[in-house]
C-alpha positions as CSV (number, residue, x, y, z in Angstrom):
1,M,36.8,-21.1,-47.5
2,D,34.7,-22.9,-44.9
3,R,31.1,-21.6,-44.4
4,D,31.8,-20.3,-40.9
5,Q,34.9,-18.4,-42.1
6,R,33.0,-16.4,-44.8
7,E,31.9,-12.8,-44.2
8,P,28.2,-12.5,-43.3
9,P,26.0,-11.0,-46.0
10,P,25.9,-7.2,-45.9
11,H,23.1,-5.6,-43.8
12,T,24.0,-1.9,-44.4
13,N,23.0,0.2,-47.3
14,S,24.6,3.3,-48.7
15,N,22.7,5.5,-46.3
16,G,24.1,3.7,-43.3
17,Y,20.8,1.9,-42.5
18,F,21.6,-1.3,-40.6
19,V,19.5,-4.4,-40.4
20,P,20.6,-6.7,-37.4
21,D,21.2,-10.3,-38.2
22,V,18.5,-11.5,-35.7
23,T,15.1,-13.1,-35.8
24,Y,12.6,-10.3,-35.3
25,L,10.6,-10.5,-32.0
26,D,12.6,-13.5,-30.8
27,P,13.2,-13.1,-27.0
28,G,16.4,-15.0,-27.5
29,N,17.8,-11.9,-29.2
30,R,18.6,-10.3,-25.8
31,R,18.9,-11.5,-22.3
32,M,17.6,-9.0,-19.8
33,R,18.2,-8.5,-16.1
34,I,15.2,-7.2,-14.1
35,V,15.5,-6.0,-10.5
36,T,12.4,-5.6,-8.3
37,I,12.7,-3.7,-5.0
38,G,10.4,-5.3,-2.4
39,A,9.0,-8.7,-1.8
40,G,5.5,-7.8,-0.6
41,F,2.3,-8.4,-2.6
42,S,3.7,-6.6,-5.6
43,G,7.1,-8.2,-5.7
44,I,5.6,-11.7,-5.3
45,M,3.2,-11.0,-8.1
46,Y,6.1,-9.9,-10.4
47,A,8.0,-13.0,-9.4
48,Y,5.1,-15.3,-10.3
49,R,4.1,-13.5,-13.5
50,F,7.7,-13.1,-14.9
51,Q,8.5,-16.8,-14.1
52,N,5.5,-17.9,-16.2
53,E,5.3,-15.3,-19.0
54,L,8.9,-14.1,-19.8
55,E,11.7,-15.8,-21.5
56,N,15.5,-15.2,-21.4
57,V,15.3,-12.9,-18.4
58,E,17.1,-12.9,-15.0
59,H,15.0,-11.6,-12.2
60,V,16.3,-10.6,-8.8
61,I,14.2,-9.2,-5.9
62,Y,15.9,-7.2,-3.2
63,E,14.0,-7.2,0.1
64,K,15.1,-5.1,3.1
65,N,13.4,-7.4,5.6
66,G,14.3,-11.0,6.5
67,D,11.3,-12.6,4.7
68,I,8.5,-11.9,2.3
69,G,5.3,-10.1,3.1
70,G,6.2,-6.4,3.2
71,T,3.3,-4.6,4.9
72,W,1.9,-7.9,6.1
73,L,5.2,-8.9,7.7
74,E,5.8,-5.6,9.4
75,N,2.4,-4.8,10.7
76,R,1.7,-7.1,13.6
77,Y,-0.3,-5.0,16.0
78,P,-3.5,-6.5,17.6
79,N,-6.4,-7.1,15.3
80,C,-4.4,-6.1,12.2
81,A,-6.5,-6.9,9.2
82,C,-7.5,-5.8,5.7
83,D,-11.0,-4.8,4.7
84,G,-10.7,-7.0,1.6
85,K,-12.6,-10.2,1.7
86,S,-11.1,-13.6,1.7
87,F,-13.0,-16.6,0.5
88,T,-14.4,-17.7,3.8
89,I,-14.4,-14.6,5.9
90,V,-15.4,-11.0,5.5
91,I,-12.2,-9.4,6.9
92,A,-8.9,-11.0,6.1
93,V,-6.5,-10.9,9.1
94,N,-2.8,-10.2,8.8
95,D,-1.7,-13.7,9.8
96,S,-3.9,-15.4,7.1
97,I,-2.7,-12.9,4.5
98,W,1.0,-13.6,5.3
99,K,0.4,-17.4,5.3
100,Y,-1.2,-17.1,1.9
101,L,1.8,-15.2,0.5
102,D,4.1,-17.7,2.1
103,R,2.2,-20.6,0.5
104,V,2.3,-18.9,-2.9
105,C,6.1,-18.5,-2.6
106,R,6.5,-22.1,-1.5
107,V,4.2,-23.7,-4.1
108,W,5.8,-21.8,-7.0
109,D,9.3,-21.7,-5.6
110,L,9.5,-17.9,-5.8
111,R,12.0,-17.3,-3.0
112,K,14.8,-18.4,-5.3
113,Y,14.6,-14.9,-6.9
114,M,14.8,-13.1,-3.6
115,Q,17.7,-11.7,-1.6
116,F,16.6,-10.8,1.9
117,N,18.1,-8.3,4.3
118,S,19.1,-6.4,1.2
119,R,18.2,-2.7,1.1
120,V,18.6,-0.7,-2.2
121,I,20.3,2.6,-1.2
122,E,21.0,4.1,-4.6
123,A,19.8,3.7,-8.2
124,T,21.4,5.7,-11.0
125,W,20.6,5.6,-14.7
126,N,23.6,5.1,-17.0
127,E,22.6,6.6,-20.3
128,D,25.5,5.2,-22.3
129,L,24.8,1.6,-21.3
130,G,21.0,1.9,-21.0
131,K,21.1,0.3,-17.5
132,W,20.4,1.1,-13.9
133,M,23.4,1.0,-11.7
134,L,22.5,-0.1,-8.1
135,K,24.0,0.0,-4.7
136,V,22.5,-2.5,-2.2
137,E,23.3,-2.6,1.5
138,Q,23.2,-6.2,2.7
139,T,23.0,-7.1,6.4
140,Y,24.3,-10.4,7.7
141,S,23.4,-12.5,10.8
142,D,26.1,-10.8,12.9
143,E,24.6,-7.4,11.9
144,S,27.6,-6.5,9.9
145,T,26.9,-4.9,6.5
146,S,28.4,-4.6,3.0
147,V,27.5,-2.7,-0.1
148,L,26.8,-4.8,-3.3
149,E,27.0,-3.1,-6.7
150,D,24.6,-4.4,-9.3
151,E,23.0,-3.4,-12.6
152,C,19.8,-4.1,-14.5
153,D,18.0,-3.3,-17.7
154,V,14.7,-2.7,-16.0
155,L,14.1,-1.4,-12.4
156,I,10.8,-2.0,-10.7
157,Q,10.0,-0.2,-7.5
158,A,7.6,-2.4,-5.4
159,T,8.2,-0.9,-2.0
160,G,4.6,-0.1,-1.4
161,M,2.9,2.9,0.2
162,L,2.0,1.9,3.7
163,N,5.2,0.6,5.3
164,N,7.2,3.8,6.0
165,P,6.1,4.7,9.5
166,K,5.4,8.4,10.2
167,L,6.6,9.4,13.6
168,P,5.1,12.5,15.2
169,E,7.3,15.4,16.1
170,T,5.7,15.6,19.5
171,Q,7.7,17.7,22.0
172,G,9.5,15.5,24.6
173,L,8.6,12.2,23.0
174,G,12.2,11.0,23.3
175,S,12.2,11.7,27.1
176,F,9.5,9.3,27.9
177,K,10.7,6.6,30.3
178,G,8.2,3.9,29.3
179,R,7.8,2.0,26.1
180,V,7.1,3.8,22.7
181,V,5.8,1.5,19.9
182,H,4.6,2.4,16.4
183,T,2.0,0.1,15.1
184,A,4.1,-0.6,12.0
185,Q,7.1,-1.6,14.1
186,W,5.3,-3.8,16.6
187,P,7.7,-6.0,18.6
188,D,6.7,-9.6,19.5
189,D,7.2,-9.1,23.2
190,F,4.7,-6.2,23.3
191,N,1.8,-8.5,23.8
192,A,-1.3,-9.1,26.1
193,A,0.9,-10.1,29.0
194,E,2.8,-6.8,28.6
195,W,-0.4,-4.7,28.4
196,T,-2.2,-6.3,31.4
197,G,-2.8,-3.9,34.2
198,K,-1.0,-1.1,32.4
199,K,-1.9,2.5,31.6
200,I,-1.5,3.0,27.9
201,V,-1.9,5.9,25.5
202,I,-2.8,5.4,21.9
203,V,-2.2,8.3,19.5
204,G,-4.4,8.4,16.4
205,A,-7.8,7.2,15.3
206,G,-7.1,6.0,11.7
207,S,-7.2,2.5,10.4
208,S,-4.4,1.2,12.7
209,S,-5.9,2.6,15.9
210,I,-9.4,1.4,14.9
211,Q,-8.0,-2.1,14.9
212,A,-5.5,-2.0,17.7
213,T,-7.7,-0.2,20.3
214,P,-10.3,-3.0,20.6
215,G,-7.5,-5.6,20.6
216,M,-5.8,-4.0,23.6
217,Q,-8.9,-2.9,25.5
218,P,-9.6,-6.2,27.4
219,Y,-6.1,-6.2,28.9
220,A,-5.2,-2.7,29.7
221,K,-6.0,-1.1,33.1
222,E,-6.6,2.2,31.3
223,L,-6.5,3.0,27.6
224,H,-6.3,6.7,26.6
225,V,-7.0,7.3,22.9
226,F,-6.0,10.7,21.4
227,I,-8.4,11.4,18.5
228,R,-7.4,14.5,16.5
229,S,-9.3,13.8,13.3
230,K,-12.8,12.3,12.7
231,S,-13.5,9.4,10.4
232,W,-16.5,7.7,9.0
233,L,-16.8,4.3,10.6
234,A,-18.9,1.4,9.2
235,S,-20.8,-1.2,11.1
236,V,-22.8,-4.0,9.6
237,Q,-24.3,-6.9,11.5
238,P,-23.4,-10.4,10.2
239,N,-26.8,-11.0,8.6
240,Y,-26.8,-7.7,6.7
241,G,-24.7,-9.1,3.9
242,F,-23.3,-6.7,1.3
243,V,-25.1,-3.4,1.0
244,R,-24.4,-1.8,-2.3
245,L,-25.6,1.8,-1.9
246,A,-24.3,2.2,1.7
247,F,-20.8,1.1,0.8
248,L,-20.5,-0.6,4.2
249,W,-18.0,-3.1,5.5
250,P,-18.7,-5.5,8.3
251,N,-17.0,-5.3,11.7
252,L,-13.7,-6.8,12.6
253,N,-15.3,-9.9,14.1
254,N,-14.8,-12.3,11.2
255,V,-18.1,-13.7,9.8
256,I,-18.5,-16.9,7.7
257,L,-20.1,-15.6,4.5
258,T,-22.5,-18.5,3.6
259,S,-22.8,-22.1,4.6
260,E,-22.8,-23.1,0.9
261,F,-19.0,-22.5,0.9
262,K,-18.5,-25.2,3.5
263,G,-17.1,-28.3,2.0
264,L,-16.2,-26.6,-1.3
265,K,-12.5,-26.7,-0.4
266,K,-12.6,-30.5,-0.9
267,N,-13.9,-30.1,-4.5
268,K,-10.7,-28.9,-6.2
269,R,-12.4,-28.8,-9.7
270,V,-15.4,-26.6,-8.6
271,L,-13.7,-24.4,-6.1
272,P,-11.5,-22.3,-8.5
273,V,-14.6,-21.4,-10.7
274,I,-16.8,-20.6,-7.7
275,T,-14.1,-18.5,-6.1
276,Q,-13.4,-16.5,-9.2
277,N,-17.1,-15.9,-9.9
278,W,-17.6,-14.8,-6.3
279,F,-14.8,-12.3,-6.3
280,R,-15.9,-10.9,-9.7
281,K,-19.4,-10.3,-8.3
282,H,-18.1,-8.5,-5.2
283,E,-15.6,-6.5,-7.2
284,S,-18.4,-5.3,-9.5
285,M,-20.4,-4.3,-6.5
286,K,-17.5,-2.2,-5.2
287,Q,-17.3,-0.4,-8.5
288,E,-20.9,0.7,-8.3
289,V,-20.1,3.2,-5.5
290,W,-18.5,5.6,-8.0
291,K,-21.6,7.9,-8.2
292,A,-21.5,8.3,-4.4
293,L,-18.0,9.7,-4.6
294,F,-19.2,13.0,-6.0
295,K,-19.8,15.5,-3.2
296,D,-23.2,16.8,-4.3
297,S,-24.7,13.5,-5.7
298,L,-27.9,12.0,-4.3
299,E,-25.9,8.8,-3.7
300,Q,-23.4,10.6,-1.5
301,E,-26.3,12.2,0.4
302,A,-27.9,8.8,1.0
303,L,-24.6,7.4,2.0
304,R,-23.8,10.1,4.5
305,S,-27.2,9.9,6.0
306,R,-26.8,6.1,6.4
307,F,-23.4,6.4,8.0
308,Q,-24.6,9.1,10.4
309,Q,-27.4,6.9,11.6
310,I,-25.1,3.9,12.0
311,M,-22.6,5.7,14.0
312,R,-25.2,7.3,16.3
313,D,-26.8,4.0,16.9
314,E,-23.5,2.4,17.7
315,L,-22.0,5.1,19.8
316,E,-25.1,5.9,21.8
317,D,-23.3,8.7,23.7
318,E,-23.6,12.3,22.4
319,T,-20.1,13.2,23.5
320,L,-18.7,10.3,21.4
321,V,-21.0,11.3,18.5
322,K,-19.8,14.9,18.6
323,G,-16.2,13.8,18.7
324,L,-16.3,11.1,16.1
325,V,-18.9,11.8,13.4
326,P,-17.4,13.9,10.6
327,D,-18.9,16.9,8.9
328,F,-17.2,16.1,5.6
329,A,-18.2,13.7,2.8
330,V,-18.0,10.0,3.2
331,G,-14.9,8.8,1.5
332,C,-12.8,12.0,1.9
333,R,-10.8,10.0,4.4
334,R,-10.3,6.3,4.4
335,T,-13.6,4.6,5.5
336,S,-12.9,1.8,8.0
337,P,-14.9,-1.1,9.5
338,G,-15.1,0.4,13.0
339,R,-17.8,-1.4,15.0
340,A,-15.3,-3.0,17.4
341,F,-13.6,0.4,17.8
342,M,-16.8,2.2,18.6
343,Q,-17.8,-0.5,21.1
344,A,-14.3,-0.3,22.7
345,L,-14.7,3.5,23.2
346,K,-17.7,2.8,25.4
347,K,-15.8,0.5,27.8
348,P,-15.2,1.8,31.3
349,N,-11.4,1.4,31.0
350,V,-11.2,3.4,27.7
351,F,-10.9,7.2,27.7
352,P,-11.2,9.1,24.4
353,H,-9.5,12.5,24.2
354,F,-10.7,14.6,21.3
355,T,-7.6,16.6,20.9
356,A,-4.0,16.2,19.6
357,L,-1.1,15.0,21.7
358,A,1.0,18.2,22.4
359,K,3.7,17.2,24.8
360,V,5.3,14.1,26.4
361,R,7.1,14.0,29.7
362,E,9.0,11.2,31.5
363,T,5.9,9.5,32.8
364,S,3.0,11.6,31.5
365,V,1.4,13.2,28.4
366,I,-0.3,16.5,27.8
367,G,-3.0,17.1,25.2
368,A,-3.4,20.2,23.1
369,D,-6.4,21.1,25.3
370,G,-4.1,21.3,28.3
371,S,-5.3,18.0,29.9
372,E,-2.5,15.9,31.5
373,I,-2.5,12.1,32.0
374,A,0.0,10.9,34.6
375,D,1.7,7.6,35.3
376,I,1.7,6.3,31.7
377,D,3.4,2.9,31.1
378,A,3.5,2.9,27.3
379,I,2.6,5.0,24.2
380,V,1.3,3.4,21.0
381,L,1.8,5.6,17.9
382,A,-1.0,4.7,15.5
383,T,0.1,7.7,13.4
384,G,0.2,6.1,10.0
385,F,2.8,6.3,7.2
386,D,4.7,8.8,5.1
387,T,2.7,8.9,1.9
388,T,4.5,11.7,0.1
389,Y,5.8,9.4,-2.7
390,L,9.3,10.7,-2.1
391,P,11.7,7.8,-2.4
392,R,13.6,6.5,0.7
393,F,16.7,6.0,-1.3
394,N,18.5,8.1,-4.0
395,V,17.0,7.5,-7.5
396,V,18.7,9.5,-10.3
397,G,17.4,9.4,-13.9
398,M,18.4,11.0,-17.1
399,N,20.6,14.2,-17.0
400,G,21.2,13.7,-13.3
401,I,17.6,14.4,-12.3
402,S,16.6,12.9,-9.0
403,L,13.2,11.4,-8.4
404,R,12.9,13.4,-5.2
405,A,13.3,16.6,-7.2
406,K,11.0,15.4,-9.9
407,F,8.3,14.8,-7.4
408,T,8.7,18.2,-5.8
409,P,6.3,20.0,-5.6
410,N,4.0,17.8,-7.6
411,P,4.4,14.0,-7.5
412,D,3.1,13.4,-11.1
413,S,3.5,10.2,-12.9
414,Y,2.1,8.7,-16.2
415,L,-0.8,6.3,-15.4
416,G,0.6,5.9,-11.9
417,I,3.5,3.7,-13.1
418,G,5.9,5.7,-15.2
419,V,7.9,8.9,-14.8
420,P,9.5,11.1,-17.5
421,D,13.3,11.1,-17.4
422,F,13.3,7.7,-15.6
423,P,13.7,5.1,-18.4
424,N,12.9,1.4,-18.0
425,F,11.5,2.3,-14.5
426,I,8.2,1.0,-13.3
427,L,6.5,2.3,-10.2
428,T,4.1,0.2,-8.1
429,F,1.8,2.5,-6.0
430,G,3.1,5.6,-7.6
431,P,1.1,8.9,-7.7
432,T,-2.4,8.3,-9.1
433,F,-1.9,4.6,-9.0
434,P,-4.7,2.8,-10.8
435,V,-6.9,1.8,-7.9
436,L,-9.9,3.5,-6.4
437,T,-12.8,1.4,-5.1
438,G,-11.7,-2.1,-6.0
439,S,-9.1,-4.6,-5.0
440,V,-5.5,-3.4,-5.0
441,T,-4.3,-6.8,-6.0
442,A,-6.2,-6.6,-9.3
443,S,-4.5,-3.3,-10.0
444,I,-1.1,-4.7,-9.2
445,S,-1.8,-7.5,-11.7
446,A,-2.7,-4.9,-14.3
447,V,0.6,-3.1,-13.7
448,A,2.3,-6.5,-14.1
449,D,0.6,-6.8,-17.5
450,Y,2.1,-3.5,-18.5
451,A,5.5,-4.4,-17.2
452,I,5.5,-7.6,-19.2
453,Q,4.5,-5.9,-22.4
454,M,7.2,-3.3,-21.9
455,I,9.9,-5.8,-21.2
456,K,8.9,-7.9,-24.2
457,K,9.0,-4.9,-26.5
458,I,12.5,-3.8,-25.2
459,Q,13.7,-7.4,-25.5
460,A,12.2,-8.2,-28.9
461,E,13.1,-4.9,-30.6
462,D,16.4,-4.5,-28.8
463,L,15.4,-1.0,-27.6
464,L,17.7,0.9,-25.3
465,Y,14.9,2.2,-23.2
466,V,11.2,3.1,-22.9
467,C,10.2,6.3,-21.1
468,P,7.0,8.4,-20.8
469,R,7.1,11.8,-22.6
470,Q,6.7,14.8,-20.3
471,D,4.0,16.5,-22.4
472,I,1.8,13.3,-22.4
473,T,2.4,12.9,-18.7
474,D,1.3,16.6,-18.1
475,Q,-1.8,16.0,-20.2
476,F,-2.7,12.8,-18.2
477,N,-2.3,14.7,-14.9
478,E,-4.4,17.6,-16.1
479,H,-7.1,15.0,-17.0
480,C,-6.7,13.5,-13.5
481,Q,-7.2,16.8,-11.6
482,T,-10.1,17.8,-13.9
483,M,-11.8,14.4,-13.6
484,L,-11.5,14.4,-9.8
485,H,-13.0,17.9,-9.5
486,G,-16.2,17.8,-7.4
487,T,-15.3,14.5,-5.8
488,V,-15.3,13.7,-2.1
489,W,-11.5,14.1,-1.9
490,E,-11.8,17.8,-2.4
491,D,-13.7,18.1,0.9
492,H,-12.1,19.6,4.1
493,C,-10.6,16.5,5.7
494,N,-7.1,15.5,6.6
495,S,-6.3,12.6,4.3
496,W,-3.3,10.8,2.7
497,Y,-5.3,10.9,-0.6
498,K,-4.2,14.5,-1.1
499,R,-1.4,16.9,-0.3
500,P,-1.8,18.7,3.0
501,S,-0.4,22.0,1.7
502,D,-2.9,22.7,-1.0
503,G,-5.3,19.8,-1.2
504,R,-4.0,18.5,-4.6
505,I,-5.3,14.9,-5.0
506,T,-2.3,12.7,-5.5
507,A,-3.4,9.1,-4.6
508,V,-6.6,8.6,-6.5
509,W,-7.2,7.1,-9.9
510,P,-9.5,9.3,-12.1
511,G,-12.1,6.6,-12.6
512,I,-13.2,3.2,-11.1
């Protein structure tokens, strides 16, 4: 009998124990299909890391938009920026961020993994196959759609947190005859030429409004800003540098950091080392604010005193001070670089209204205090995002449990990235995601480390699935809530860091 016709040696003993005829820990043992949902920062990170660190895998990224970028593609309002530093400027603006992501995708040929205009509408775990069964709605150039069915061994949700616009349920909003624009759905034709000479209402005073208001102020005839909630706003002059204790961020006017960086771009051997060391230094400085995030600490007291003085000096007007300076701890709400915003509020064509928007009519708006503003041309909704963690599509795990039901009432996860009853499923920006005071991109990279380890283990050991245990997850969340007790997030502020109904902190990592 030829060698290839003979029976293979037995690999089963009398107890039924079976030894597979494979090389242990060889990735060639099993080809795996990975699907990532979203092509923003996280999806691009996964594409790059998987391409370089995994073998024998097929990776597909479904993106609902027509291109990469996620938040940095969708948010195009004036002065849109991130308070994370780039190499040459203090505040990285949206256009530079998107161009960076685009360059990464072009240099490393990452778009080959991506299918655009493809929205995942359903994901169901098949326990027999150990796979996720997906339904993907794809939109074509003629706006027709079809539903693609797909499957994968590992599903990664990288849809982000700050890209699902929250629209206010303001009475009469649909009856308004002018233009209504949400900052996260900013149309290209709503530009300076469109604002010039117009009477515009901006609803909100969070991060989006803080950036958009000074961007629109020079053009609008009148800008009416409805400010329901107060926020701590930072303002640092260009020559202040980085202030550790005060946890301050410079204003939106980009500042060249130091002249020593000029010309370094030409030295390709030195630049990577300089850049890495610079970011490590500033990341370490950010982590030093941890003590100030406890409500009763001396560091928080000093921080609050510093912020109060900064805002008083910048605002100059007692009415503005009373309407804007909070009475809660610094950090309870998102702290924003707001010098340009505070300066804009003092302009003669800007009218702050320290009340909620209560009603909208065909050409006017009415505040909760009863004041009415007539002859409005446009309304800008700077009302933020839905940050409840509830999925925007149906996700069904083991035993028919939906992720929406799992996250009701408490959106609990394991380490911010895994959920019991949802095997081979990785969250990016899940509840208690591992970021607090540092760079979110570093945290995304850490999650990618975990994802790669998990995929390699499943692949090498031919596991059906990996899934967090419920008891361990419960212990982790008990640790989170205990660790976060006494921190600034428990204070009386309206914040997406916590659940409005009972103040349970859901978005903060219990550490630095």
